[in-house]
C-alpha positions, 0 to 999 in steps of 0.5 A, spaced: 700 530 251 702 529 259 705 536 261 712 535 264 713 536 272 716 542 274 722 540 279 721 545 285 727 546 289 724 548 296 729 552 300 728 552 308 732 552 314 738 557 313 743 560 318 738 565 321 735 565 328 728 563 325 731 557 322 726 552 326 720 556 324 723 556 316 723 548 317 716 547 320 713 551 314 717 547 309 713 541 312 706 544 310 708 547 304 711 540 301 705 537 303 700 542 300 704 542 293 700 538 288 705 532 287 702 531 280 705 538 278 711 538 282 717 534 283 719 537 290 727 537 292 729 540 299 735 544 300 738 547 306 742 553 304 746 552 311 749 546 308 747 546 300 749 552 297 754 548 292 749 543 291 744 548 289 749 551 284 751 544 281 744 542 280 741 549 277 740 546 270 735 541 273 731 546 277 725 549 274 723 554 280 725 555 287 720 556 293 724 560 298 722 559 305 727 562 309 726 568 314 730 573 317 738 574 315 741 570 309 734 568 306 729 574 306 734 580 305 736 579 298 742 574 299 739 568 296 735 572 291 741 574 288 744 567 288 738 564 285 738 570 280 746 568 278 744 561 277 738 563 273 733 560 277 726 563 278 723 564 285 717 567 288 716 574 291 721 580 291 728 580 288 734 583 291 732 590 292 726 589 295 728 584 299 734 588 302 730 594 303 724 591 307 729 587 311 732 594 313 727 597 318 730 603 318 730 604 310 723 601 310 721 607 315 724 612 311 721 610 304 714 609 308 715 616 310 717 619 303 711 616 300 707 619 305 705 613 310 704 614 317 710 611 322 712 612 329 718 617 331 724 613 331 732 613 332 738 608 330 743 606 335 749 603 333 755 600 337 759 605 340 754 610 338 755 616 344 750 620 341 744 617 343 744 616 351 738 613 354 736 620 357 737 624 350 732 618 347 727 618 352 727 626 352 726 626 344 721 620 344 718 619 351 716 613 354 714 607 353 719 605 347 720 599 343 727 597 342 729 592 336 734 590 331 734 594 325 735 587 321 732 581 324 725 578 324 720 574 329 721 579 334 728 577 336 732 581 340 726 586 341 724 589 348 718 594 350 722 599 355 717 603 360 723 605 365 729 609 362 733 605 367 732 599 363 733 602 356 741 601 356 740 593 357 735 593 352 739 596 347 745 592 348 740 586 347 738 588 340 745 590 338 747 583 339 743 582 332 747 585 327 750 592 331 744 597 329 738 598 334 732 601 332 729 605 338 722 607 337 716 610 340 711 605 342 704 606 340 698 604 344 693 600 341 691 594 337 696 590 332 693 588 325 697 586 319 695 587 312 697 581 306 698 584 299 698 579 293 700 581 286 706 584 281 704 590 277 697 591 280 697 588 287 691 587 291 690 587 299 687 581 303 683 581 309 686 584 315 688 580 321 688 582 328 693 579 333 691 579 340 697 576 344 695 572 350 695 575 357 702 572 359 705 576 353 707 583 353 707 583 345 707 579 339 714 576 341 717 570 338 714 565 343 707 568 342 708 567 335 710 560 335 707 557 341 700 553 340 695 557 343 699 563 345 695 568 341 688 569 338 688 571 331 681 574 328 680 574 320 677 579 318 679 583 323 673 587 327 675 594 325 670 599 321 670 599 314 674 606 314 680 603 318 680 597 313 680 601 307 686 605 310 690 599 312 689 596 306 691 602 302 697 603 306 699 595 305 699 596 298 702 603 298 708 600 302 709 594 298 710 599 292 714 603 296 719 598 297 719 595 290 716 588 292 713 583 288 709 577 289 707 578 296 708 581 302 705 582 309 705 589 313 704 590 320 701 596 323 699 599 330 691 601 330 692 607 335 686 608 340 685 615 336 684 611 330 691 613 327 695 607 323 702 607 324 706 602 320 711 598 323 715 593 318 714 589 312 715 582 311 717 579 304 717 572 306 711 571 311 710 565 315 707 560 311 704 554 315 697 553 313 695 557 320 700 563 319 697 570 318 698 570 311 695 564 309 689 565 314 688 572 310 689 569 303 683 563 305 679 569 307 680 572 300 678 565 297 685 562 296 686 556 300 693 554 302 694 549 296 691 555 291 695 560 295 702 556 293 700 555 286 698 563 285 705 565 288 709 560 283 705 563 278 707 570 280 714 568 280 714 565 273 710 571 271 714 575 266 720 571 266 723 567 260 
């Protein structure tokens, strides 16, 4: 007997500053999905929320390919929960916790995971002047929005005189900024896959080109701007620790399905967690699919696995 095809709603676009990244990723995801198993219907939450609600009874599964606010922060997840539409990845709580970099770091620290010292600055906050921040945290500093992705609004500050401008730049993205001690070293990222018993994928090292001070928006998405090494060329002990930290971060934030935690490997050999992404980039050459491929899951198989994990445990 021929199996009924699954009607899959592919949610991409949205309202955040990462809209174009989302749309680019959706092209690759749609091409990689098995057309004998899925009927794919595209929706853009920027314009189609009412349409999703109206057709909810016809949707068997939603694949969320939204990054940043109004997509990766639990809002769309809650909307789909109300409509009783299953989806891949984390639910409302985990998505919201991971999106808030301050809460995520508090939970990392609570679970014994290493993080660089930081302070939070809000609009009209007079308690965190540049001299006081530099005195407390030192230089250089990383300044970034508390709730946003793709390094939008982020600055590396090497001189106290530039700190005020960097905070204003970050505060444009939501009204709260994180001022964090800068860790000199190598940037690595650890993918995790699974629900109740998650496992870590091979590490990826991220090496921005000479034109980029750090892994900013252009370095992430401009072709050839960044070199990525998978598996990362680090020793076995560092690999083990980083993978343990990635799984621990996944559990601490109450995540499901998959995640990707970014870290800095300091020159001393210490690891410091930066943040966790609950909907990592999903073009075939993005960091998470690269790690999955090294683990043994090609892009199509990875998508199938994420859908299966999203359906796991649901009626």
